[in-house]
C-alpha positions, 0 to 999 in steps of 0.5 A: 266105201271109198271117197266120193267122186264128183260127177257133173249133173248129179245131185249127190256124190257117188261112192265106189263100193262093192256091196252084195245085193239080191233083188226080186221083181213083183213078178218073182224074177230075181237075181244077185250081184254087186252094187259098184257105186252108190249115192243117196239117190241111186246105184249102179249094179253089176249082176252075176248073170245076164239080166235079159228079162230086166227092163228099164222102168221095172221096179225091184225089191233090193236087199243090200248087205251093208258091212257092220249093219243090218241088211237094207231093203229098198225098192228101186226103179231101173233107169238104164241098163248097158255097159258102164264106162266107169266100171268097164262092165255091163249092168244097170242103174237104179233110182231109190224109191223114197228116203233111206236113213240107213243108207244116207248114214252109211254114205256119210 
């Protein structure tokens, strides 16, 4: 992962990255893409295909591939979707549900 970027108003630093992720909703709707930045509390995801059925407030089961580690499963809530000015692409922001020691260790 690259150096952390300080973003005003955020409780933890974000790290630019390119981690593969697949997800599925409780209703069985899934997708795949790349985590473009991540922090201890959430992430921005660039999907490979359109996410027309994905809505703010949806809960998803994420499987994130962390290099040199096992894949990490985490539940997330979609907090926003749209265009990222930072990454110049469409995608969605998620909040991680609960604490995730593997992710926290990978970000250290």
